[in-house]
C-alpha positions, 0 to 999 in steps of 0.5 A, a space after each residue: 933053766 931059770 934060777 927059780 926052777 934050779 932052786 926047785 929042782 935042788 929042793 926036790 932032789 932032797 928027801 923029806 927027812 934030809 931037808 937042810 935045816 932052816 936057820 930060824 927053824 921055820 917049818 910048815 905044818 899041814 893046815 889040817 893040824 891046826 884046823 882040827 886042834 881048834 875043832 877039838 880044843 876049846 879056847 876062850 879069848 884071843 889066840 896069839 901065835 908068836 912064831 906064825 910063819 906063813 900064818 896057817 895057825 892064825 888063819 885056822 883060829 880066825 876060821 874057827 871064830 876066834 880073835 887071832 893074831 900073829 908075830 914072828 922074827 920075819 914077816 912072811 904073810 899078812 897074818 903077821 902083824 909085826 916082827 917081834 922076837 918072842 924071846 925078848 923080855 918086852 914081848 908082847 909090849 903090854 898086849 893081853 894074851 889069853 892063849 898062845 898056839 904055835 908051831 915053835 922053833 924046836 931049838 928054843 924048846 929043847 933041854 939044851 935051851 932050858 925049854 925057854 920058849 915053852 917056859 915063856 909061853 906058859 908064863 905069858 898066856 893067861 889061860 892056855 898054851 898049845 905047842 906043836 912038838 915032836 910026839 916023843 918030846 915027853 920022852 927022856 929024863 930031862 924033858 919028862 922032869 921038866 914037864 912034870 913041873 908044868 900044868 900040862 893038861 893033855 897031849 894030842 897025838 896027830 895022825 896020820 903023821 904030818 909032813 913038816 918041811 922047811 918053809 922054803 919048800 912050801 914057798 917054792 910051791 913044792 908039795 912035800 912027801 910023807 913025813 918021818 917024824 910023829 908030832 903032837 899038840 901039847 896043851 897046857 892050862 894055867 892052874 891045872 894040877 893033875 896028870 895030863 891026858 893023852 888023846 889023838 887028833 885025827 885028820 879025818 874026824 870019823 
């Protein structure tokens, strides 16, 4: 057995809900989740994904006719223009950023991290921020109180439930099984002052 096949066998032995945690919180969303977002949500100006991984969001934005680019801690695809740390105060080195759309590292979005990734995204985007987060992110006292202080415009619950395994699973060519966590796109609009709307983002737009 080759090393590659041994690794694949080890990955397959794990169920979708017990993958070993990726050290950078690098998880891959199904391509349709970002495709449907750009079909449903209007973005004006460029789109930047600061945690672009394999570039699925960037590619979907380009396919939707938008000017899009990606960055990440680790360059994993041609859609990543450069290795940059979003948490670094120098990001994005003076480049204009109209919209930020990303499947962010959840560990930097939590209350324990003082919602740092989310705060920076809202601060740095001139217009909109769309982040793919667990659908229950707005539950809990700390999270709800934080969200009330932000210009949260809408929450789009993704259905059917997407499977989001660690990037290593996708890179190994393994097709993930059904997911066990519900997700939603949380969309912020600079200057918005009102209650957020709730809707659904369905894979099959029928």
